[in-house]
C-alpha positions in Angstrom: -39.0 -80.1 11.2 -38.6 -77.0 9.0 -40.1 -76.4 5.6 -40.2 -73.5 3.1 -43.6 -72.0 2.2 -44.2 -69.7 -0.7 -46.0 -66.5 0.4 -46.6 -63.8 -2.2 -43.2 -62.8 -3.5 -41.2 -64.2 -0.6 -39.9 -67.5 0.7 -40.6 -68.1 4.3 -39.0 -70.8 6.4 -41.4 -72.0 9.1 -41.6 -74.7 11.7 -44.2 -77.4 11.1 -45.2 -77.3 14.7 -46.1 -73.6 14.5 -49.8 -72.8 14.5 -49.3 -69.0 14.1 -50.7 -66.9 11.2 -48.7 -66.4 8.0 -47.7 -62.8 9.0 -46.3 -64.1 12.3 -44.5 -66.9 10.4 -42.9 -64.3 8.1 -41.7 -62.5 11.2 -40.2 -65.6 12.7 -38.9 -67.3 9.5 -36.1 -66.5 7.1 -37.6 -64.0 4.7 -36.2 -63.4 1.2 -37.6 -61.0 -1.3 -36.6 -62.8 -4.5 -37.2 -59.8 -6.8 -35.1 -57.4 -4.8 -32.4 -60.0 -4.1 -32.1 -60.8 -7.9 -31.7 -57.1 -8.7 -29.1 -56.5 -6.0 -27.1 -59.7 -7.0 -27.1 -58.7 -10.7 -25.8 -55.2 -9.7 -23.0 -56.6 -7.5 -22.0 -59.1 -10.2 -21.9 -56.5 -12.9 -19.8 -54.1 -10.8 -17.4 -56.9 -9.8 -17.0 -58.1 -13.4 -16.0 -54.5 -14.4 -12.9 -54.8 -12.2 -11.8 -57.9 -14.3 -12.8 -56.4 -17.7 -10.7 -53.3 -16.8 -7.8 -55.5 -15.8 -8.1 -57.5 -19.1 -8.3 -54.4 -21.2 -5.8 -52.1 -19.4 -3.7 -54.6 -17.5 -4.3 -52.9 -14.2 -6.5 -53.4 -11.2 -9.0 -50.6 -10.7 -11.2 -51.1 -7.6 -12.9 -47.8 -8.4 -14.9 -49.8 -10.9 -16.8 -51.4 -8.0 -18.6 -48.1 -7.5 -18.2 -46.3 -10.8 -20.6 -46.0 -13.8 -19.8 -46.9 -17.3 -17.8 -50.0 -18.5 -18.5 -53.6 -19.3 -21.1 -54.9 -18.5 -23.7 -52.2 -17.7 -24.7 -52.7 -14.1 -27.7 -50.4 -14.6 -28.9 -52.7 -17.4 -28.2 -55.8 -15.3 -30.1 -54.5 -12.4 -33.3 -53.4 -14.2 -33.3 -56.4 -16.4 -33.0 -58.7 -13.4 -35.8 -56.8 -11.7 -38.1 -57.1 -14.7 -37.4 -60.8 -15.3 -37.7 -61.6 -11.6 -41.1 -59.8 -11.5 -42.2 -61.7 -14.6 -41.1 -65.1 -13.2 -42.6 -64.4 -9.8 -45.9 -62.7 -10.7 -46.4 -63.5 -14.3 -46.0 -61.2 -17.3 -49.7 -60.2 -17.5 -49.7 -57.8 -14.6 -49.1 -54.1 -14.1 -46.0 -54.8 -12.0 -44.2 -56.5 -14.8 -45.3 -53.8 -17.3 -43.9 -51.2 -15.0 -40.6 -53.0 -14.5 -40.3 -53.6 -18.2 -40.8 -50.0 -19.1 -38.4 -48.9 -16.4 -35.8 -51.3 -17.8 -36.3 -50.0 -21.4 -35.9 -46.4 -20.3 -32.8 -47.0 -18.2 -31.1 -49.0 -21.0 -32.1 -46.4 -23.7 -30.7 -43.7 -21.5 -27.4 -45.5 -20.9 -26.8 -45.8 -24.7 -28.2 -42.5 -25.6 -28.1 -39.5 -23.3 -25.4 -40.7 -20.9 -23.1 -42.0 -23.6 -23.3 -38.7 -25.5 -22.7 -36.7 -22.3 -19.6 -38.8 -21.7 -18.4 -38.1 -25.3 -19.0 -34.3 -24.8 -17.1 -34.4 -21.6 -14.1 -36.0 -23.4 -14.2 -33.2 -26.0 -14.5 -30.5 -23.4 -11.6 -31.9 -21.4 -9.4 -31.8 -24.6 -10.4 -28.2 -25.1 -9.5 -27.3 -21.5 -6.1 -29.2 -21.8 -5.3 -27.0 -24.8 -5.9 -23.7 -23.0 -3.0 -21.5 -22.1 -1.9 -21.8 -18.4 -3.1 -18.2 -17.6 -6.7 -19.0 -18.7 -9.1 -19.2 -15.7 -10.3 -22.7 -16.8 -6.9 -24.2 -17.4 -6.7 -25.4 -13.8 -10.3 -26.8 -13.6 -10.8 -30.4 -12.7 -11.5 -32.7 -15.7 -15.1 -33.8 -16.3 -16.0 -37.5 -15.9 -15.9 -39.1 -19.3 -17.1 -42.6 -18.6 -20.8 -42.0 -18.0 -22.8 -44.1 -20.5 -22.5 -47.4 -22.3 -22.1 -48.8 -25.7 -24.8 -51.1 -27.0 -22.6 -54.2 -26.4 -22.2 -53.2 -22.8 -25.9 -52.7 -22.3 -26.7 -56.1 -24.0 -24.1 -57.8 -21.8 -25.7 -56.2 -18.7 -29.1 -57.3 -19.9 -28.0 -60.9 -20.4 -26.3 -60.9 -17.0 -29.6 -59.7 -15.4 -31.6 -62.4 -17.2 -29.3 -65.1 -16.2 -29.0 -63.9 -12.6 -32.7 -63.6 -11.9 -33.4 -66.9 -13.7 -30.7 -68.8 -11.7 -31.8 -67.3 -8.4 -35.5 -68.2 -9.2 -34.6 -71.8 -10.0 -32.5 -72.2 -6.9 -35.0 -70.5 -4.6 -38.0 -72.3 -6.0 -36.5 -75.8 -6.2 -38.4 -78.2 -4.1 -41.4 -76.0 -3.8 -43.6 -77.9 -6.1 -46.2 -78.6 -3.5 
């Protein structure tokens, strides 16, 4: 007979006939770090959704969106929000781990809409200037700068909501039946 046991921030599947210590049970059982899993799933979902939002907006499939930055929704925001919410659900919101995750999420989301968004807009202007240069200019043949670096506030909010939903759903699924 197999059962799931909550141990710290992990779910461990153990055998009821086992008399080994909890560290040995973790080595033998199926181990899942809920917090890490939530963040990774939120990232993968956000990156996958970008492929479909690009298709909807531009009527073309762009698989580069699976690894690219920028776009709808923000995968950075989804990841750090899922991380913070998962830590809060797992360990409570009163600890230093949650505080650290929340501050990290705030900084990443602020950076996405501030510094990175402005850097992308500057790259767009610089690319227009370079395109207007005469052919004999040394910079005329330079590669264009990446323009899609940051996120608009709606993209960050959508990523944040995706992160909240992802970690909450995974928490509810992984902790169902563990009310003992």
